[in-house]
Structures are given as C-alpha cells and as structure tokens.
HTML snippet that shows the backbone in 3Dmol.js (N, CA, C, O; Angstrom):
<script src="https://3Dmol.org/build/3Dmol-min.js"></script>
<div id="view" style="width:600px;height:400px;position:relative"></div>
<script>
const pdb = `
ATOM      1  N   MET A   1      60.404 110.729 -26.300  1.00  0.00           N
ATOM      2  CA  MET A   1      61.428 111.375 -25.762  1.00  0.00           C
ATOM      3  C   MET A   1      59.994 111.446 -24.253  1.00  0.00           C
ATOM      4  O   MET A   1      58.796 111.308 -24.005  1.00  0.00           O
ATOM      5  N   ASN A   2      60.993 111.682 -23.830  1.00  0.00           N
ATOM      6  CA  ASN A   2      60.510 112.685 -21.954  1.00  0.00           C
ATOM      7  C   ASN A   2      60.050 113.855 -22.266  1.00  0.00           C
ATOM      8  O   ASN A   2      60.524 114.313 -23.306  1.00  0.00           O
ATOM      9  N   LYS A   3      58.996 114.746 -21.515  1.00  0.00           N
ATOM     10  CA  LYS A   3      59.163 115.654 -21.159  1.00  0.00           C
ATOM     11  C   LYS A   3      58.345 115.584 -19.836  1.00  0.00           C
ATOM     12  O   LYS A   3      57.515 114.804 -19.369  1.00  0.00           O
ATOM     13  N   LYS A   4      59.178 117.193 -19.283  1.00  0.00           N
ATOM     14  CA  LYS A   4      58.061 116.955 -17.862  1.00  0.00           C
ATOM     15  C   LYS A   4      58.280 118.936 -17.265  1.00  0.00           C
ATOM     16  O   LYS A   4      59.177 119.779 -17.291  1.00  0.00           O
ATOM     17  N   THR A   5      57.200 118.867 -16.911  1.00  0.00           N
ATOM     18  CA  THR A   5      56.217 119.890 -16.567  1.00  0.00           C
ATOM     19  C   THR A   5      56.203 119.753 -15.111  1.00  0.00           C
ATOM     20  O   THR A   5      56.197 118.708 -14.461  1.00  0.00           O
ATOM     21  N   LEU A   6      56.197 121.591 -14.477  1.00  0.00           N
ATOM     22  CA  LEU A   6      55.699 121.997 -13.470  1.00  0.00           C
ATOM     23  C   LEU A   6      54.910 122.303 -13.554  1.00  0.00           C
ATOM     24  O   LEU A   6      54.778 122.928 -14.606  1.00  0.00           O
ATOM     25  N   GLU A   7      53.916 122.248 -12.865  1.00  0.00           N
ATOM     26  CA  GLU A   7      52.198 122.793 -13.476  1.00  0.00           C
ATOM     27  C   GLU A   7      52.096 123.102 -11.293  1.00  0.00           C
ATOM     28  O   GLU A   7      52.502 122.500 -10.299  1.00  0.00           O
ATOM     29  N   ILE A   8      51.301 124.386 -11.583  1.00  0.00           N
ATOM     30  CA  ILE A   8      51.184 125.443 -10.293  1.00  0.00           C
ATOM     31  C   ILE A   8      50.178 125.770 -10.430  1.00  0.00           C
ATOM     32  O   ILE A   8      49.967 126.510 -11.391  1.00  0.00           O
ATOM     33  N   THR A   9      49.260 125.462  -9.711  1.00  0.00           N
ATOM     34  CA  THR A   9      47.694 126.364  -9.730  1.00  0.00           C
ATOM     35  C   THR A   9      48.149 127.459  -8.601  1.00  0.00           C
ATOM     36  O   THR A   9      48.729 127.222  -7.541  1.00  0.00           O
ATOM     37  N   LEU A  10      47.770 128.589  -9.064  1.00  0.00           N
ATOM     38  CA  LEU A  10      47.932 129.987  -7.842  1.00  0.00           C
ATOM     39  C   LEU A  10      46.125 130.118  -7.528  1.00  0.00           C
ATOM     40  O   LEU A  10      45.276 129.682  -8.306  1.00  0.00           O
ATOM     41  N   LEU A  11      45.848 130.773  -6.298  1.00  0.00           N
ATOM     42  CA  LEU A  11      44.837 130.662  -5.918  1.00  0.00           C
ATOM     43  C   LEU A  11      44.715 132.604  -5.570  1.00  0.00           C
ATOM     44  O   LEU A  11      45.495 133.233  -4.855  1.00  0.00           O
ATOM     45  N   ASP A  12      43.852 133.015  -6.111  1.00  0.00           N
ATOM     46  CA  ASP A  12      43.594 134.537  -5.947  1.00  0.00           C
ATOM     47  C   ASP A  12      42.431 134.938  -4.724  1.00  0.00           C
ATOM     48  O   ASP A  12      41.357 134.408  -4.438  1.00  0.00           O
ATOM     49  N   SER A  13      43.076 135.986  -4.210  1.00  0.00           N
ATOM     50  CA  SER A  13      41.606 136.081  -2.735  1.00  0.00           C
ATOM     51  C   SER A  13      40.138 136.023  -3.520  1.00  0.00           C
ATOM     52  O   SER A  13      39.224 135.678  -2.771  1.00  0.00           O
ATOM     53  N   GLY A  14      39.896 136.194  -4.370  1.00  0.00           N
ATOM     54  CA  GLY A  14      38.935 135.658  -4.508  1.00  0.00           C
ATOM     55  C   GLY A  14      37.971 134.085  -4.941  1.00  0.00           C
ATOM     56  O   GLY A  14      36.822 133.762  -5.242  1.00  0.00           O
ATOM     57  N   ASN A  15      39.347 133.445  -4.722  1.00  0.00           N
ATOM     58  CA  ASN A  15      39.634 131.486  -4.140  1.00  0.00           C
ATOM     59  C   ASN A  15      38.968 131.527  -6.078  1.00  0.00           C
ATOM     60  O   ASN A  15      37.999 130.855  -6.433  1.00  0.00           O
ATOM     61  N   LYS A  16      39.544 132.193  -6.770  1.00  0.00           N
ATOM     62  CA  LYS A  16      39.506 131.477  -8.679  1.00  0.00           C
ATOM     63  C   LYS A  16      40.772 131.402  -8.496  1.00  0.00           C
ATOM     64  O   LYS A  16      41.478 132.082  -7.751  1.00  0.00           O
ATOM     65  N   THR A  17      41.290 129.838  -9.785  1.00  0.00           N
ATOM     66  CA  THR A  17      42.614 129.729  -9.694  1.00  0.00           C
ATOM     67  C   THR A  17      43.142 129.968 -11.411  1.00  0.00           C
ATOM     68  O   THR A  17      42.535 130.132 -12.470  1.00  0.00           O
ATOM     69  N   TYR A  18      44.475 129.892 -11.049  1.00  0.00           N
ATOM     70  CA  TYR A  18      45.083 129.571 -12.178  1.00  0.00           C
ATOM     71  C   TYR A  18      46.463 128.942 -12.427  1.00  0.00           C
ATOM     72  O   TYR A  18      47.240 128.888 -11.473  1.00  0.00           O
ATOM     73  N   LYS A  19      46.767 128.550 -13.403  1.00  0.00           N
ATOM     74  CA  LYS A  19      47.870 127.171 -13.735  1.00  0.00           C
ATOM     75  C   LYS A  19      48.995 128.369 -14.415  1.00  0.00           C
ATOM     76  O   LYS A  19      48.678 129.299 -15.157  1.00  0.00           O
ATOM     77  N   ILE A  20      49.791 128.174 -14.128  1.00  0.00           N
ATOM     78  CA  ILE A  20      51.219 128.334 -14.665  1.00  0.00           C
ATOM     79  C   ILE A  20      51.957 126.675 -14.748  1.00  0.00           C
ATOM     80  O   ILE A  20      51.710 125.721 -14.010  1.00  0.00           O
ATOM     81  N   SER A  21      52.684 126.726 -15.624  1.00  0.00           N
ATOM     82  CA  SER A  21      53.179 125.498 -16.293  1.00  0.00           C
ATOM     83  C   SER A  21      54.588 126.083 -16.771  1.00  0.00           C
ATOM     84  O   SER A  21      54.628 126.902 -17.690  1.00  0.00           O
ATOM     85  N   ILE A  22      55.604 125.692 -16.198  1.00  0.00           N
ATOM     86  CA  ILE A  22      57.250 125.544 -16.159  1.00  0.00           C
ATOM     87  C   ILE A  22      58.137 124.210 -17.262  1.00  0.00           C
ATOM     88  O   ILE A  22      58.120 122.980 -17.215  1.00  0.00           O
ATOM     89  N   ALA A  23      58.415 124.601 -17.624  1.00  0.00           N
ATOM     90  CA  ALA A  23      58.689 123.295 -18.923  1.00  0.00           C
ATOM     91  C   ALA A  23      60.487 123.016 -18.380  1.00  0.00           C
ATOM     92  O   ALA A  23      61.484 123.706 -18.164  1.00  0.00           O
ATOM     93  N   ASN A  24      60.139 121.738 -18.352  1.00  0.00           N
ATOM     94  CA  ASN A  24      62.161 121.190 -17.950  1.00  0.00           C
ATOM     95  C   ASN A  24      62.315 121.579 -16.472  1.00  0.00           C
ATOM     96  O   ASN A  24      63.393 122.043 -16.099  1.00  0.00           O
ATOM     97  N   PRO A  25      61.328 121.421 -15.636  1.00  0.00           N
ATOM     98  CA  PRO A  25      62.017 122.162 -14.303  1.00  0.00           C
ATOM     99  C   PRO A  25      63.438 120.941 -14.073  1.00  0.00           C
ATOM    100  O   PRO A  25      63.787 120.096 -14.898  1.00  0.00           O
ATOM    101  N   LYS A  26      64.078 121.207 -12.646  1.00  0.00           N
ATOM    102  CA  LYS A  26      65.088 120.533 -12.487  1.00  0.00           C
ATOM    103  C   LYS A  26      64.432 119.455 -12.383  1.00  0.00           C
ATOM    104  O   LYS A  26      63.321 119.200 -12.848  1.00  0.00           O
ATOM    105  N   ASP A  27      65.312 118.628 -11.595  1.00  0.00           N
ATOM    106  CA  ASP A  27      64.851 117.241 -10.983  1.00  0.00           C
ATOM    107  C   ASP A  27      65.070 117.436  -9.324  1.00  0.00           C
ATOM    108  O   ASP A  27      66.095 117.940  -8.866  1.00  0.00           O
ATOM    109  N   ASN A  28      63.995 116.978  -8.528  1.00  0.00           N
ATOM    110  CA  ASN A  28      64.259 117.030  -7.407  1.00  0.00           C
ATOM    111  C   ASN A  28      63.997 118.153  -6.847  1.00  0.00           C
ATOM    112  O   ASN A  28      64.710 118.692  -6.000  1.00  0.00           O
ATOM    113  N   ILE A  29      62.969 118.574  -7.278  1.00  0.00           N
ATOM    114  CA  ILE A  29      62.302 119.839  -6.644  1.00  0.00           C
ATOM    115  C   ILE A  29      61.963 120.123  -5.104  1.00  0.00           C
ATOM    116  O   ILE A  29      60.839 119.674  -4.880  1.00  0.00           O
ATOM    117  N   GLU A  30      62.513 120.694  -3.982  1.00  0.00           N
ATOM    118  CA  GLU A  30      62.022 120.123  -2.566  1.00  0.00           C
ATOM    119  C   GLU A  30      60.872 121.260  -2.254  1.00  0.00           C
ATOM    120  O   GLU A  30      60.882 122.404  -2.707  1.00  0.00           O
ATOM    121  N   THR A  31      60.006 120.766  -1.493  1.00  0.00           N
ATOM    122  CA  THR A  31      59.374 121.375  -0.584  1.00  0.00           C
ATOM    123  C   THR A  31      59.756 122.593  -0.148  1.00  0.00           C
ATOM    124  O   THR A  31      58.861 123.301  -0.610  1.00  0.00           O
ATOM    125  N   ALA A  32      60.447 123.265   0.400  1.00  0.00           N
ATOM    126  CA  ALA A  32      60.861 124.078   0.585  1.00  0.00           C
ATOM    127  C   ALA A  32      61.496 125.086  -0.567  1.00  0.00           C
ATOM    128  O   ALA A  32      61.368 126.255  -0.201  1.00  0.00           O
ATOM    129  N   GLU A  33      62.003 124.991  -1.577  1.00  0.00           N
ATOM    130  CA  GLU A  33      61.755 125.917  -2.883  1.00  0.00           C
ATOM    131  C   GLU A  33      60.446 125.945  -2.893  1.00  0.00           C
ATOM    132  O   GLU A  33      60.144 127.047  -2.436  1.00  0.00           O
ATOM    133  N   LEU A  34      59.359 125.276  -3.193  1.00  0.00           N
ATOM    134  CA  LEU A  34      58.029 125.955  -3.670  1.00  0.00           C
ATOM    135  C   LEU A  34      57.355 126.546  -2.574  1.00  0.00           C
ATOM    136  O   LEU A  34      56.312 127.170  -2.770  1.00  0.00           O
ATOM    137  N   THR A  35      57.933 126.394  -1.212  1.00  0.00           N
ATOM    138  CA  THR A  35      57.268 127.625  -0.772  1.00  0.00           C
ATOM    139  C   THR A  35      58.140 128.732  -0.720  1.00  0.00           C
ATOM    140  O   THR A  35      57.574 129.810  -0.899  1.00  0.00           O
ATOM    141  N   ASP A  36      59.232 128.768  -0.545  1.00  0.00           N
ATOM    142  CA  ASP A  36      59.902 130.192  -1.162  1.00  0.00           C
ATOM    143  C   ASP A  36      59.763 130.902  -1.726  1.00  0.00           C
ATOM    144  O   ASP A  36      59.819 132.118  -1.543  1.00  0.00           O
ATOM    145  N   PHE A  37      59.342 129.756  -3.341  1.00  0.00           N
ATOM    146  CA  PHE A  37      58.706 130.541  -4.333  1.00  0.00           C
ATOM    147  C   PHE A  37      57.463 130.952  -4.054  1.00  0.00           C
ATOM    148  O   PHE A  37      57.087 132.023  -4.530  1.00  0.00           O
ATOM    149  N   GLU A  38      56.718 130.288  -3.349  1.00  0.00           N
ATOM    150  CA  GLU A  38      54.978 130.821  -2.899  1.00  0.00           C
ATOM    151  C   GLU A  38      55.240 132.073  -2.437  1.00  0.00           C
ATOM    152  O   GLU A  38      54.364 132.891  -2.719  1.00  0.00           O
ATOM    153  N   ALA A  39      56.209 132.502  -1.789  1.00  0.00           N
ATOM    154  CA  ALA A  39      55.866 133.406  -0.796  1.00  0.00           C
ATOM    155  C   ALA A  39      57.099 134.632  -1.590  1.00  0.00           C
ATOM    156  O   ALA A  39      57.203 135.789  -1.182  1.00  0.00           O
ATOM    157  N   PHE A  40      57.617 134.275  -2.314  1.00  0.00           N
ATOM    158  CA  PHE A  40      57.832 135.318  -3.449  1.00  0.00           C
ATOM    159  C   PHE A  40      56.725 135.965  -4.410  1.00  0.00           C
ATOM    160  O   PHE A  40      56.453 137.160  -4.524  1.00  0.00           O
ATOM    161  N   VAL A  41      56.196 134.947  -5.024  1.00  0.00           N
ATOM    162  CA  VAL A  41      54.697 135.371  -6.018  1.00  0.00           C
ATOM    163  C   VAL A  41      54.088 136.360  -4.753  1.00  0.00           C
ATOM    164  O   VAL A  41      53.761 137.539  -4.615  1.00  0.00           O
ATOM    165  N   VAL A  42      54.138 135.297  -4.040  1.00  0.00           N
ATOM    166  CA  VAL A  42      52.804 136.483  -2.740  1.00  0.00           C
ATOM    167  C   VAL A  42      53.570 137.487  -2.549  1.00  0.00           C
ATOM    168  O   VAL A  42      53.201 138.492  -3.156  1.00  0.00           O
ATOM    169  N   GLU A  43      54.586 137.609  -1.876  1.00  0.00           N
ATOM    170  CA  GLU A  43      54.763 138.790  -1.353  1.00  0.00           C
ATOM    171  C   GLU A  43      55.218 140.036  -2.239  1.00  0.00           C
ATOM    172  O   GLU A  43      55.272 141.174  -1.773  1.00  0.00           O
ATOM    173  N   GLU A  44      55.602 139.661  -3.806  1.00  0.00           N
ATOM    174  CA  GLU A  44      56.233 140.756  -4.412  1.00  0.00           C
ATOM    175  C   GLU A  44      54.919 141.225  -5.785  1.00  0.00           C
ATOM    176  O   GLU A  44      54.924 141.865  -6.836  1.00  0.00           O
ATOM    177  N   ASP A  45      54.160 140.631  -5.154  1.00  0.00           N
ATOM    178  CA  ASP A  45      52.619 140.639  -6.763  1.00  0.00           C
ATOM    179  C   ASP A  45      53.114 140.529  -8.199  1.00  0.00           C
ATOM    180  O   ASP A  45      53.114 141.303  -9.157  1.00  0.00           O
ATOM    181  N   VAL A  46      53.660 138.916  -7.934  1.00  0.00           N
ATOM    182  CA  VAL A  46      54.486 138.546  -9.139  1.00  0.00           C
ATOM    183  C   VAL A  46      53.106 138.790 -10.265  1.00  0.00           C
ATOM    184  O   VAL A  46      52.891 139.540 -11.217  1.00  0.00           O
ATOM    185  N   PHE A  47      52.407 137.789  -9.607  1.00  0.00           N
ATOM    186  CA  PHE A  47      50.971 137.505 -10.677  1.00  0.00           C
ATOM    187  C   PHE A  47      49.862 138.131  -9.823  1.00  0.00           C
ATOM    188  O   PHE A  47      49.766 138.041  -8.599  1.00  0.00           O
ATOM    189  N   ILE A  48      48.825 138.948 -10.876  1.00  0.00           N
ATOM    190  CA  ILE A  48      47.585 139.350 -10.141  1.00  0.00           C
ATOM    191  C   ILE A  48      46.121 138.582 -11.245  1.00  0.00           C
ATOM    192  O   ILE A  48      45.739 138.535 -12.415  1.00  0.00           O
ATOM    193  N   GLY A  49      45.751 138.100  -9.847  1.00  0.00           N
ATOM    194  CA  GLY A  49      44.715 137.691 -10.603  1.00  0.00           C
ATOM    195  C   GLY A  49      43.289 138.422 -10.968  1.00  0.00           C
ATOM    196  O   GLY A  49      43.181 139.591 -10.597  1.00  0.00           O
ATOM    197  N   LYS A  50      42.175 137.815 -11.675  1.00  0.00           N
ATOM    198  CA  LYS A  50      40.994 138.448 -12.145  1.00  0.00           C
ATOM    199  C   LYS A  50      40.384 139.006 -10.736  1.00  0.00           C
ATOM    200  O   LYS A  50      40.327 140.229 -10.606  1.00  0.00           O
ATOM    201  N   ALA A  51      39.918 138.152  -9.658  1.00  0.00           N
ATOM    202  CA  ALA A  51      39.227 138.518  -8.127  1.00  0.00           C
ATOM    203  C   ALA A  51      40.819 139.688  -7.430  1.00  0.00           C
ATOM    204  O   ALA A  51      40.514 140.657  -6.735  1.00  0.00           O
ATOM    205  N   GLY A  52      41.729 139.525  -7.610  1.00  0.00           N
ATOM    206  CA  GLY A  52      42.608 140.315  -7.026  1.00  0.00           C
ATOM    207  C   GLY A  52      44.055 139.558  -6.616  1.00  0.00           C
ATOM    208  O   GLY A  52      44.614 138.758  -7.366  1.00  0.00           O
ATOM    209  N   LYS A  53      44.567 139.957  -5.279  1.00  0.00           N
ATOM    210  CA  LYS A  53      46.113 139.247  -5.367  1.00  0.00           C
ATOM    211  C   LYS A  53      46.047 137.943  -5.072  1.00  0.00           C
ATOM    212  O   LYS A  53      45.291 137.468  -4.224  1.00  0.00           O
ATOM    213  N   ILE A  54      47.054 137.144  -5.951  1.00  0.00           N
ATOM    214  CA  ILE A  54      47.279 135.941  -5.227  1.00  0.00           C
ATOM    215  C   ILE A  54      47.401 135.664  -3.584  1.00  0.00           C
ATOM    216  O   ILE A  54      48.206 136.471  -3.119  1.00  0.00           O
ATOM    217  N   LYS A  55      47.053 135.100  -2.929  1.00  0.00           N
ATOM    218  CA  LYS A  55      47.068 134.710  -1.932  1.00  0.00           C
ATOM    219  C   LYS A  55      48.057 133.517  -1.472  1.00  0.00           C
ATOM    220  O   LYS A  55      48.753 133.494  -0.456  1.00  0.00           O
ATOM    221  N   GLY A  56      47.925 132.395  -2.616  1.00  0.00           N
ATOM    222  CA  GLY A  56      49.177 131.171  -2.580  1.00  0.00           C
ATOM    223  C   GLY A  56      48.778 129.801  -3.333  1.00  0.00           C
ATOM    224  O   GLY A  56      47.782 129.789  -4.056  1.00  0.00           O
ATOM    225  N   PHE A  57      49.229 129.143  -3.230  1.00  0.00           N
ATOM    226  CA  PHE A  57      49.491 128.218  -4.494  1.00  0.00           C
ATOM    227  C   PHE A  57      49.017 127.266  -3.991  1.00  0.00           C
ATOM    228  O   PHE A  57      49.392 126.796  -2.917  1.00  0.00           O
ATOM    229  N   GLY A  58      47.667 126.618  -5.035  1.00  0.00           N
ATOM    230  CA  GLY A  58      47.336 125.139  -4.465  1.00  0.00           C
ATOM    231  C   GLY A  58      47.593 123.767  -4.542  1.00  0.00           C
ATOM    232  O   GLY A  58      47.213 122.744  -3.971  1.00  0.00           O
ATOM    233  N   THR A  59      48.528 124.150  -5.629  1.00  0.00           N
ATOM    234  CA  THR A  59      48.550 122.327  -5.888  1.00  0.00           C
ATOM    235  C   THR A  59      50.122 123.120  -6.841  1.00  0.00           C
ATOM    236  O   THR A  59      50.253 124.137  -7.522  1.00  0.00           O
ATOM    237  N   ALA A  60      50.997 122.093  -6.443  1.00  0.00           N
ATOM    238  CA  ALA A  60      52.358 121.757  -7.692  1.00  0.00           C
ATOM    239  C   ALA A  60      52.891 120.042  -7.866  1.00  0.00           C
ATOM    240  O   ALA A  60      53.356 119.082  -7.251  1.00  0.00           O
ATOM    241  N   VAL A  61      52.462 120.475  -9.077  1.00  0.00           N
ATOM    242  CA  VAL A  61      52.832 118.784  -9.590  1.00  0.00           C
ATOM    243  C   VAL A  61      53.544 118.941 -10.823  1.00  0.00           C
ATOM    244  O   VAL A  61      53.350 119.728 -11.749  1.00  0.00           O
ATOM    245  N   ILE A  62      54.832 117.603 -10.585  1.00  0.00           N
ATOM    246  CA  ILE A  62      55.212 117.349 -12.090  1.00  0.00           C
ATOM    247  C   ILE A  62      54.556 116.621 -12.884  1.00  0.00           C
ATOM    248  O   ILE A  62      54.484 115.507 -12.365  1.00  0.00           O
ATOM    249  N   ARG A  63      53.973 116.639 -13.982  1.00  0.00           N
ATOM    250  CA  ARG A  63      53.303 115.805 -15.032  1.00  0.00           C
ATOM    251  C   ARG A  63      54.825 115.381 -16.119  1.00  0.00           C
ATOM    252  O   ARG A  63      55.730 116.131 -16.482  1.00  0.00           O
ATOM    253  N   GLU A  64      54.653 114.187 -16.349  1.00  0.00           N
ATOM    254  CA  GLU A  64      55.761 113.682 -17.528  1.00  0.00           C
ATOM    255  C   GLU A  64      55.058 112.942 -18.599  1.00  0.00           C
ATOM    256  O   GLU A  64      54.322 111.990 -18.341  1.00  0.00           O
ATOM    257  N   ILE A  65      55.223 113.264 -19.499  1.00  0.00           N
ATOM    258  CA  ILE A  65      54.839 112.777 -20.811  1.00  0.00           C
ATOM    259  C   ILE A  65      55.598 111.827 -21.800  1.00  0.00           C
ATOM    260  O   ILE A  65      56.677 112.368 -22.039  1.00  0.00           O
ATOM    261  N   THR A  66      55.511 110.861 -22.352  1.00  0.00           N
ATOM    262  CA  THR A  66      56.454 110.165 -22.640  1.00  0.00           C
ATOM    263  C   THR A  66      55.845 110.426 -24.198  1.00  0.00           C
ATOM    264  O   THR A  66      54.636 110.574 -24.376  1.00  0.00           O
ATOM    265  N   GLU A  67      56.516 110.453 -24.953  1.00  0.00           N
ATOM    266  CA  GLU A  67      56.493 110.571 -27.115  1.00  0.00           C
ATOM    267  C   GLU A  67      57.231 110.059 -27.320  1.00  0.00           C
ATOM    268  O   GLU A  67      58.447 110.002 -27.136  1.00  0.00           O
ATOM    269  N   THR A  68      55.845 109.204 -28.141  1.00  0.00           N
ATOM    270  CA  THR A  68      56.950 108.126 -29.370  1.00  0.00           C
ATOM    271  C   THR A  68      56.093 108.648 -30.178  1.00  0.00           C
ATOM    272  O   THR A  68      54.877 108.810 -30.080  1.00  0.00           O
ATOM    273  N   ASN A  69      57.445 109.098 -31.645  1.00  0.00           N
ATOM    274  CA  ASN A  69      57.119 109.164 -33.181  1.00  0.00           C
ATOM    275  C   ASN A  69      56.908 108.146 -33.859  1.00  0.00           C
ATOM    276  O   ASN A  69      57.844 107.765 -34.562  1.00  0.00           O
ATOM    277  N   LEU A  70      55.710 107.419 -33.880  1.00  0.00           N
ATOM    278  CA  LEU A  70      55.549 106.527 -34.704  1.00  0.00           C
ATOM    279  C   LEU A  70      55.331 106.123 -36.136  1.00  0.00           C
ATOM    280  O   LEU A  70      54.566 105.294 -36.629  1.00  0.00           O
ATOM    281  N   LEU A  71      56.441 107.146 -36.804  1.00  0.00           N
ATOM    282  CA  LEU A  71      56.511 107.426 -38.301  1.00  0.00           C
ATOM    283  C   LEU A  71      58.273 107.441 -38.125  1.00  0.00           C
ATOM    284  O   LEU A  71      58.943 107.512 -39.155  1.00  0.00           O
ATOM    285  N   ALA A  72      58.634 107.404 -37.420  1.00  0.00           N
ATOM    286  CA  ALA A  72      60.733 106.929 -37.118  1.00  0.00           C
ATOM    287  C   ALA A  72      60.801 105.909 -37.441  1.00  0.00           C
ATOM    288  O   ALA A  72      61.880 105.318 -37.401  1.00  0.00           O
TER     289      ALA A  72
END
`;
const viewer = $3Dmol.createViewer("view");
viewer.addModel(pdb, "pdb");
viewer.setStyle({}, {cartoon: {color: "spectrum"}});
viewer.zoomTo();
viewer.render();
</script>
C-alpha cells in the first residue's frame, strides 16, 4: 500500500519552524496552488507560531511511503 503526505514547513516571525502534514493530497499539486495557500495562511492568520505570526512557508514536499504487510 502506498501512502502520500503533503508536508509543509511554516516559518514564524521569530524564524521558528512548524510542520503541518496533509494526508492523501491530490495528485499534481502546482506551485501556484501552494503559493495561493501560503498567502491565505499568512493573510488570515490561520496558524500562530510560538514567536508570532506565520510569515510564510519554508518548504513543501510530497512524502511517499510504501507499506508491505509481511504477515498477509
């Protein structure tokens, strides 16, 4: 079984990082979609970091994991 996760690292005003993970993201996410989401997160204060407001994304990656049940 394959599992996909979109992992986004957020940066707050104190340059501290926070990671959010979204399971089963859609295929072929475009850069424009991520930058639109980033703008929304920043403008609407969706998340607040320990050192203040989120100022943007650090990274955004798709992580794929393959799991094999060895007892099946």
